[in-house]
N, C-alpha and C positions, 0 to 999 in steps of 0.2 A: 146291434147295429154294426159293429166292428168285426164280428165273428171271431176267429182265432186270434186275430191281431189284439183283441181286447186285453189279453193277458199282459201285453206291453204296456198299456196304459194303467193297468191295475197293479201289476207287479213290479214294473220298471225293468231297468237293465243295468248291469254294472259295466261301466265302460271306463277303460284306462287308456291314457295317452302313452302307450307302451313305447312308441318310437322316441318320444322325448325322455321318458324314464331311462330308456337304454343308453341315452347320450349322457346321463348324469344330471339333466336338468332338475332342479328342485323348485316347487311351487311355494309361494309365500304361505299359502294355507292348503293343507292336504285334503280337506273336505269341504263341500259346499256349506255345510253348517258353520264351520270356522269362518269361512269368508264372509257370511251373512252376519255373524256375530260381531265381526270386526269393521263393519261398515260405519263410516263417520257421517 
């Protein structure tokens, strides 16, 4: 159904907020998994 774009749905992408990281910004959680585990 999605043709070549199906690999994006299946494999995903590694996306980094490079502009923020370059300025020295640090996130409270470095991964989505950590953020989800620390939800209250």
